[in-house]
C-alpha positions in Angstrom: -39.5 -20.1 5.5 -38.0 -21.4 2.3 -36.1 -19.3 -0.2 -37.8 -19.2 -3.7 -35.9 -21.5 -6.1 -35.1 -21.1 -9.8 -35.8 -24.7 -11.0 -34.3 -26.3 -14.1 -37.6 -28.0 -14.9 -38.3 -27.3 -18.6 -42.0 -26.5 -17.9 -41.0 -24.0 -15.2 -38.5 -22.4 -17.6 -41.4 -21.9 -20.1 -43.2 -19.8 -17.5 -40.0 -17.8 -16.9 -39.8 -17.2 -20.7 -43.5 -16.0 -20.8 -44.6 -19.1 -22.6 -47.9 -19.8 -20.8 -49.5 -21.4 -23.9 -46.5 -23.8 -24.2 -46.8 -24.7 -20.5 -50.6 -25.3 -20.8 -50.1 -27.5 -23.9 -47.4 -29.5 -22.1 -49.7 -30.1 -19.2 -52.5 -31.1 -21.5 -50.2 -33.7 -23.1 -49.5 -35.2 -19.7 -46.2 -33.7 -18.8 -45.6 -33.3 -15.1 -44.1 -30.1 -13.5 -43.1 -29.4 -10.0 -43.6 -25.8 -9.0 -43.2 -26.3 -5.2 -41.0 -23.5 -3.8 -40.5 -21.9 -7.2 -39.8 -18.3 -7.8 -42.6 -17.0 -10.0 -42.3 -13.3 -9.1 -43.2 -10.6 -11.6 -44.5 -13.0 -14.2 -47.6 -12.6 -16.4 -49.4 -15.9 -15.6 -52.8 -15.0 -16.9 -54.6 -18.0 -18.6 -52.2 -20.4 -16.8 -53.8 -23.8 -16.1 -52.7 -24.9 -12.6 -55.6 -27.3 -12.0 -54.7 -29.6 -9.0 -51.0 -28.5 -8.8 -49.0 -28.4 -5.6 -47.9 -24.8 -5.2 -46.5 -25.2 -1.7 -44.1 -22.3 -0.9 -44.5 -20.8 -4.4 -43.5 -17.2 -4.5 -45.8 -15.0 -6.7 -44.6 -11.5 -5.6 -45.8 -8.9 -8.2 -47.1 -11.5 -10.6 -50.2 -11.1 -12.7 -52.5 -13.9 -11.6 -55.8 -12.5 -12.9 -58.4 -15.1 -13.7 -56.4 -18.1 -12.5 -58.4 -20.9 -10.9 -56.4 -22.1 -7.8 -59.2 -24.4 -6.6 -57.8 -27.9 -6.0 -54.3 -26.5 -5.7 -52.2 -26.7 -2.5 -51.2 -23.1 -1.7 -49.7 -23.8 1.8 -46.8 -21.3 2.3 -47.4 -19.5 -1.0 -46.8 -15.7 -1.0 -49.0 -13.4 -3.1 -47.3 -10.1 -2.2 -48.4 -7.3 -4.5 -49.8 -9.8 -7.0 -52.8 -9.0 -9.2 -55.5 -11.4 -8.2 -58.7 -10.0 -9.7 -61.0 -12.8 -10.9 -59.0 -15.6 -9.2 -60.7 -18.6 -7.6 -59.0 -19.8 -4.4 -59.6 -23.0 -2.4 -62.6 -22.6 -0.1 -60.4 -23.5 2.9 -58.4 -20.3 2.5 -60.2 -17.3 4.2 -60.5 -14.0 2.3 -58.6 -12.2 5.1 -55.7 -14.7 4.7 -55.5 -13.9 1.0 -55.8 -10.1 1.6 -52.9 -10.3 4.1 -50.8 -12.2 1.7 -51.3 -9.7 -1.1 -50.9 -6.6 1.0 -48.3 -7.7 3.6 -46.6 -10.7 1.9 -47.6 -13.2 4.6 -47.5 -16.8 3.5 -50.8 -18.5 3.1 -51.9 -21.1 5.6 -53.8 -23.7 3.6 -55.1 -26.4 5.7 -57.0 -29.1 3.8 -60.7 -29.5 4.7 -61.4 -32.4 7.1 
């Protein structure tokens, strides 16, 4: 298990400063951001555009993720402990029970890509 990291990536720091709109605008303009292994705990991330991002080992404990579309994202090793996930779309490869266990017990998601 990896320890969640506080990255110095400017886009990651936007999320830590509750600037979801700025993050989305930067992504739309083509800026890249690496959120693998990042500490995203306790953040309000509603309306966040994560389309196709690699979120391996991301730590979402207690975050508000309502309505986020995670389809196309890599969530292997991500933790959703105590996160609000109402209205989220998750990759079809991740079983509902796996998501439930991550939210309720903090287990890391096992996201194996479809063959």
